[in-house]
N, C-alpha and C positions, 0 to 999 in steps of 0.2 A: 504494500500500500504506500502510496506517495501523496504528497499534498496536491490539492486540485490545481489545475493549470491557472484558473482564475481565482486564486486564494484571496486577492484583494477585495473581492465582492462580498465575502462572508462577514467581515467586521461591520460593514454598514447595515447588513441584514440583522446581525446580532444586536446592534444598537436600537433597532426598531422592533424588537421582539414583544414589547409591551402592546403593540398594536395587533397582535395575533391572538386568536382564541384557541387554536389547536396546533400542536407540534407533533408531526408524525415522523417516526424513525423506522427506516426500512430494513435495518440489519443491526446485529450487535456491533459491528464496526462503526456504523453511522451513530449508534448510541454513544459509544466510547469517544469517538473523535468529535462528534457534534457537541456533546456535553462539555468536553474539554475546551473547545473553542469558545463556548458561551462563558463558562466560569473563569476563563482566563482574563476576561475584561468586565464581567458584571455578575450579579446574582441572577438566578433563574427567576423570571417574572412570576409573581404570585398570581394565581388564577389562570395561568396558561396550562391548559390540559395537555396531557401527553398520551400518545397512542403508539402502538408497535404492531408490526405485521405478523408477529408470532410470539410464542412463549419464550424463545431464546432471546429475542430482542427485548421483550418485557423484563426478563430476568436481568439483562445487562442494565436496563434503566433502573430497576429496583436496587441493584448493587450501587447505583449512584445516588440513592436517596429518594427516588420518586415513588409515590404511593398512588394507588388507584389508577394504574396504567390501563388504558383501554386496549384490549387485544383479543383476537379470536382464540378460542380454546382448542379448536381442531386444526384445520389447515393453517399453514403459516405462509400466507401470501396476501398481496394487495386485494385480491378479489374477496377473500374471507374477511379482511378488515372492513372493506367497503360495505359488507352486508350487515354490520353491526348497527343497532338502533342509533347510537351516538353520531353516526356518520350519514344519516339519512337527510335531515333538514339542515342544510348549511347555508341557506340564503343569507347573503350579506356578511358572512363570516370570513375571516382571514386565516388561512392555513399555511404553515411552513412545513415542507417535507425535507428532512435531513437525510441525505443519501450520498452515494458515490457519484462521481462525474459520469454523465451519460445514463444509460439505463432506460427502462420502460417509461412510457408516457401515460399508461393506462390509468393510474391512480389520479394523476393531475387532471386528466380529461374527464374522468368520472366525477370527481369532486367539483370541478368547475361547472359541469352540467347540472349539478345540484345547487348551484348558486354561490359557491365559494370562490374567493380570490385566492389563488394558490401561487406560492413562490417556492423555489428550491434553495436550500442551503447545501451546496455541494462541498462536503467536508473532506473528501479524499478521492483518489482515483486509483483504479486497479491497473497494474502493469504486469506483463509477463516477466517472470524472474529472468535475469541474465545469468543463466546457469548452463553448464555443460552437462548434457544428458548422458554422457559416456558412462559414468559410474552407475547411474540408475539402470541403464540398459544392460550393463554387465551383470548386476545383481539380479535383474529380471530374468536374463537368459540362463543364469545358473540356478534358478528356482528360489532365489532369496526374497522374491516379492510374490505374494499370493493374492493380494487385493489392493485396489486403489479406490479411494473415495473422493469424488469431486462434487462440489455442492452448487455449481452454477454453470450455465451454458458458456459463459465467458471463460471460466476456469477450464472447461473441457476443450474449448478452442485453443487456449494457451498450451494445454497439455499436449494436444495433437501436434501443434507446431513445434514444441520442444522435442518431441519424440522423433520427428522426421519419419520417412517412409519405413525404415528398418524397425523402429520402435513401434510404429502403428501395427506392424505385422504381429507383434507379440500380444496384441489385444484379442486375438482370435482364440 
């Protein structure tokens, strides 16, 4: 994880947090980095409700002192969060979404259709590690790797690129 390319935009948004009614965090990383960006320059605004896309993100927020985090109890995605009663009537409300740079527009589009004014606080960016896959491929070929867990489409694309054609052959 790296700082966002437009890191200069975040401080001005953080200074305006009192004007928002809801802050949504889309990942544990967004919770960690977004919270750190806010508390580096100010206190969290009283009355600014907090929401998370899933229980992992909700736990990361609770570890940072948030209570009554709005989060779905089942699926952990934007669609499940948007189904909750607290996110139905947003007419005239301001919502800030803490996230990594880029990503899906679905949540913003959905909340805006419900009458919300939505802004992003992009607090990090994902980047493919600059690593030599040679050691990984050698361990994999010798049977030292039995499973790989990847949690995002972007992570999978990065993994495929790192492996190259030879490594991708090991996925069979």
